C-alpha positions in Angstrom: -15.7 1.4 5.6 -14.1 -1.8 6.1 -13.3 -2.9 10.2 -11.9 -6.1 11.6 -15.1 -8.1 12.3 -13.3 -9.3 15.8 -12.1 -5.9 17.0 -14.0 -3.3 15.1 -10.5 -2.0 14.1 -10.8 0.6 10.9 -9.1 -0.9 7.9 -10.2 1.4 5.4 -12.5 4.9 6.1 -12.5 5.7 2.4 -13.9 2.2 0.1 -14.7 2.1 -3.1 -16.2 -0.7 -5.0 -15.8 -2.3 -8.0 -18.6 -4.3 -9.0 -19.1 -4.1 -12.8 -17.5 -5.3 -16.1 -15.9 -2.0 -16.5 -14.9 -0.6 -13.1 -13.5 -4.3 -12.3 -11.5 -3.9 -15.4 -10.1 -0.3 -14.8 -9.8 -1.1 -10.9 -6.7 1.3 -9.5 -5.3 1.9 -13.1 -4.8 5.7 -13.8 -4.2 6.2 -10.2 -1.0 8.1 -9.0 -1.6 6.8 -5.4 -3.3 4.9 -2.9 -3.8 7.1 0.3 -3.8 5.1 4.0 -7.5 4.8 4.7 -8.4 4.6 1.2 -9.1 1.3 -0.6 -10.8 -0.6 -3.3 -13.1 -3.9 -3.0 -13.5 -5.9 -6.3 -16.3 -8.4 -6.6 -16.5 -10.9 -8.1 -12.7 -11.3 -7.9 -9.8 -14.2 -7.2 -7.0 -13.1 -8.5 -5.5 -9.8 -9.9 -2.6 -8.1 -11.9 -0.7 -5.1 -11.6 0.3 -4.2 -15.6 0.8 -0.5 -15.9 0.0 0.0 -12.1 2.8 2.7 -10.7 3.0 1.6 -7.0 2.7 -1.4 -4.7 -0.3 -2.3 -3.0 -1.4 -4.8 -0.1 -4.0 -7.3 -1.5 -6.5 -8.9 1.1 -8.6 -12.1 -0.3 -12.1 -12.7 0.7 -14.6 -15.3 0.4 -18.4 -14.8 0.6 -18.5 -14.8 4.3 -15.5 -12.4 4.2 -13.3 -14.5 5.7 -9.4 -13.7 4.8 -8.6 -16.6 2.7 -5.1 -15.2 1.4 -2.6 -12.3 2.4 -0.3 -10.6 0.0 2.0 -7.4 1.1 3.4 -5.2 -0.9 2.5 -6.6 -4.7 4.7 -4.8 -7.2 3.7 -3.2 -10.6 3.9 -5.8 -13.0 3.3 -9.0 -11.0 0.2 -11.1 -11.3 -1.1 -12.7 -8.2 -2.2 -16.6 -8.1 -5.8 -17.4 -8.4 -7.5 -17.9 -5.5 -10.2 -20.3 -5.7 -11.9 -19.9 -2.0 -11.6 -15.8 -2.9 -14.9 -14.4 -4.4 -14.0 -10.7 -3.5 -10.1 -9.0 -3.3 -9.6 -5.7 -0.9 -6.8 -3.8 -2.2 -5.2 -1.4 0.2 -2.0 0.6 0.7 1.0 -0.9 1.1 1.8 -1.5 4.7 -1.8 -1.8 6.0 -1.9 -5.7 6.5 0.8 -5.2 9.1 -0.5 -1.9 10.4 -3.9 -3.8 11.3 -2.3 -6.9 11.8 -4.8 -8.6 9.3 -4.3 -12.7 9.5 -5.6 -15.6 7.3 -9.0 -16.8 8.8 -10.4 -13.5 10.3 -13.7 -11.9 9.6 -13.9 -8.4 7.6 -16.3 -6.3 8.0 -18.2 -4.1 5.2 -20.2 -1.2 5.5 
């Protein structure tokens, strides 16, 4: 589960973690959609690509204290994110989640 640290608002109720070479390599490849309430945490990670993806996603870059250091709304298939030096992990979310949950740069996310 992923919640906003300041408010306790649930961002992701069904979290998968990609923390091995193969799970990070696969990421969301081969999936048809990311449903609302689902998310993927990739760690370590400071940049993503959308090659071979079939849908857009929201991306939240986090540092080692789980503080938001960069946001990308609705990154489209066949795009590459910038490399965010401060980021140690990336949270991939359904498009619209950043706006719906009002996720802001500098706030802290809690993951359990």
